[in-house]
LOTORTI-102438 format. One record per atom (N, C-alpha, C, O, CB): x, y, z. Coordinates in steps of 0.2 Angstrom, whole numbers. Glycine has a CB too. Layout:
REM residues N
     X     Y     Z
     X     Y     Z
...
END
This chain:
REM residues 81
     X     Y     Z
   -62   121     7
   -63   115     9
   -60   114    16
   -55   116    17
   -60   109     4
   -64   110    20
   -61   109    27
   -57   104    28
   -56    99    23
   -67   108    32
   -53   103    33
   -48    98    34
   -50    91    34
   -47    86    31
   -44    99    41
   -56    90    37
   -59    83    37
   -61    81    30
   -59    75    28
   -66    83    41
   -63    85    26
   -65    84    19
   -58    82    15
   -58    77    11
   -69    89    15
   -53    86    16
   -47    85    13
   -44    78    15
   -42    74    10
   -42    90    15
   -44    76    21
   -42    70    23
   -46    64    20
   -43    59    19
   -42    70    31
   -53    65    20
   -57    60    17
   -55    59    10
   -55    53     7
   -64    62    18
   -54    64     6
   -52    64    -1
   -45    60    -2
   -44    56    -6
   -52    70    -4
   -41    62     2
   -34    59     2
   -34    52     4
   -31    48     0
   -29    63     7
   -38    50     9
   -39    43    10
   -42    39     4
   -40    33     3
   -44    42    17
   -47    42     1
   -51    39    -4
   -46    38   -10
   -46    33   -13
   -57    43    -7
   -42    43   -11
   -37    42   -17
   -31    37   -15
   -29    33   -20
   -33    49   -18
   -29    36    -9
   -25    31    -7
   -28    24    -8
   -24    20   -11
   -23    32     1
   -34    23    -6
   -37    17    -7
   -38    15   -14
   -38    10   -16
   -44    17    -4
   -39    20   -19
   -40    19   -26
   -33    17   -29
   -32    13   -33
   -42    25   -29
   -27    20   -26
   -21    18   -28
   -19    11   -26
   -17     7   -30
   -15    23   -25
   -21     9   -20
   -20     2   -18
   -24    -3   -23
   -22    -8   -25
   -22     1   -11
   -30    -1   -24
   -35    -5   -28
   -32    -6   -35
   -32   -11   -38
   -42    -2   -28
   -29     0   -38
   -26     0   -44
   -20    -5   -44
   -19    -9   -49
   -24     7   -46
   -16    -5   -39
   -10    -9   -39
   -12   -16   -38
    -8   -21   -40
    -5    -7   -33
   -17   -17   -34
   -20   -24   -33
   -22   -27   -40
   -21   -33   -42
   -26   -25   -28
   -25   -23   -44
   -27   -25   -51
   -22   -26   -56
   -22   -30   -60
   -32   -21   -54
   -16   -22   -55
   -11   -22   -60
    -5   -27   -57
     1   -25   -56
    -8   -15   -61
    -7   -33   -56
    -2   -38   -54
     4   -39   -59
     9   -42   -57
    -5   -45   -53
     3   -37   -65
     8   -38   -70
    14   -33   -68
    20   -34   -71
     6   -37   -77
    13   -27   -65
    18   -22   -63
    21   -25   -57
    19   -25   -52
    14   -15   -62
    28   -26   -58
    32   -28   -53
    34   -23   -48
    35   -17   -50
    38   -32   -55
    36   -24   -42
    38   -19   -37
    45   -16   -40
    46   -10   -39
    39   -22   -30
    49   -20   -43
    55   -17   -45
    54   -12   -51
    58    -7   -51
    60   -23   -48
    49   -13   -55
    47    -8   -60
    45    -2   -57
    47     4   -59
    42   -11   -65
    41    -3   -52
    38     3   -48
    44     7   -45
    44    13   -46
    33     1   -43
    49     4   -42
    54     7   -39
    59    11   -44
    61    16   -43
    59     2   -35
    60     8   -50
    64    11   -55
    61    17   -58
    64    22   -59
    65     6   -60
    54    16   -59
    51    22   -62
    48    27   -57
    48    33   -59
    45    19   -66
    46    25   -52
    42    30   -47
    46    31   -41
    44    36   -37
    35    28   -46
    51    27   -39
    54    28   -33
    50    25   -27
    53    27   -21
    56    35   -32
    45    21   -28
    42    18   -22
    38    12   -25
    37    11   -31
    36    23   -19
    36     8   -20
    33     1   -23
    27     0   -17
    26     3   -13
    38    -4   -23
    24    -6   -18
    19    -8   -14
    22    -9    -7
    18    -7    -2
    16   -15   -16
    28   -11    -6
    31   -12     1
    32    -5     4
    31    -5    10
    37   -16     0
    34     0     0
    34     6     3
    27     9     5
    27    12    11
    37    11    -3
    22     8     2
    15    10     4
    14     6    10
    11    10    15
    10     8    -2
    15     0    11
    13    -3    17
    17    -1    23
    15     0    28
    14   -11    16
    24     1    22
    28     3    27
    25    10    29
    25    12    35
    35     4    25
    23    15    24
    21    21    26
    14    21    30
    13    24    35
    20    25    20
    10    16    28
     4    15    31
     5    13    39
     2    16    43
     0     9    28
    10     8    40
    11     6    46
    14    12    50
    13    13    56
    16     0    46
    19    16    47
    22    21    51
    17    26    53
    17    29    58
    27    24    47
    12    28    49
     7    33    50
     2    30    56
     0    34    60
     3    35    44
     1    24    56
    -3    21    62
     1    22    68
    -2    23    73
    -4    14    60
     7    20    68
    12    21    74
    11    28    77
    11    29    83
    19    19    72
    11    33    72
    11    40    75
     5    41    79
     5    46    83
    11    45    69
     0    37    77
    -7    38    81
    -7    33    87
   -13    32    90
   -13    38    76
    -2    30    88
    -2    25    94
    -5    18    92
    -7    14    96
    -6    28   100
    -6    17    85
    -9    11    83
    -4     6    80
     0     8    76
   -15    12    78
    -3     0    83
     2    -5    81
    -1    -9    76
    -6   -12    77
     4    -9    87
     2    -9    70
     0   -13    64
     6   -17    62
    12   -14    61
    -3    -9    58
     6   -24    62
    12   -28    60
    14   -27    53
     9   -25    49
    11   -35    62
    20   -28    51
    22   -27    44
    18   -32    40
    15   -30    34
    29   -29    44
    17   -38    42
    12   -43    38
     5   -40    37
     2   -41    31
    12   -50    40
     2   -37    42
    -4   -34    41
    -5   -28    37
    -9   -27    33
    -7   -33    48
     0   -24    37
     1   -18    33
     2   -20    26
    -2   -18    21
     7   -14    35
     6   -25    25
     7   -28    18
     0   -31    15
    -2   -30     9
    12   -33    17
    -3   -35    19
   -10   -38    17
   -15   -32    15
   -19   -33    11
   -13   -42    23
   -15   -27    19
   -19   -21    17
   -18   -19    10
   -22   -17     6
   -18   -15    22
   -11   -18     8
    -9   -15     2
   -10   -21    -4
   -13   -19    -9
    -2   -13     2
    -8   -27    -2
    -8   -32    -7
   -15   -35    -8
   -17   -38   -13
    -3   -37    -6
   -19   -35    -3
   -26   -38    -3
   -26   -46    -1
   -31   -49     0
   -29   -37   -10
   -20   -48    -1
   -19   -55     1
   -12   -56     5
    -8   -51     5
   -18   -60    -5
   -10   -61     9
    -4   -62    12
     2   -61     7
     1   -63     1
    -3   -68    16
     7   -57     9
    12   -55     5
    16   -62     2
    17   -62    -4
    18   -51     9
    17   -67     6
    20   -73     3
    16   -76    -2
    19   -78    -7
    21   -78     9
    10   -76    -1
     5   -78    -7
     6   -74   -13
     6   -77   -18
    -2   -79    -4
     6   -68   -12
     7   -63   -18
    13   -65   -22
    13   -65   -28
     6   -56   -16
    18   -65   -18
    25   -67   -21
    25   -73   -25
    27   -74   -31
    30   -67   -15
    22   -78   -22
    22   -85   -25
    18   -84   -32
    20   -87   -37
    18   -90   -21
    12   -81   -32
     8   -81   -38
    10   -76   -43
     9   -77   -49
     1   -79   -35
    13   -70   -41
    14   -64   -46
    21   -62   -47
    22   -58   -51
     9   -59   -44
    25   -63   -42
    32   -60   -42
    36   -64   -47
    36   -71   -47
    36   -60   -36
    39   -61   -52
    43   -64   -57
    50   -65   -55
    54   -68   -59
    43   -60   -64
END
């Protein structure tokens, strides 16, 4: 498999993970941290950091919106326990 295909598959898997977490609003970030060692905020931070490596500036709120699907403050109000 060539590098481009590998990257496309990795990207698709990442987007599926994000979609899965968007659908599982019942799973709290603290639960993810305790069980897996990462949470939605970690994913948004990694997304932003990878963009920076390529010279692309993404704000923290924009990165979080990409992961959460809505503004972070709105997600916290609706779903954070």
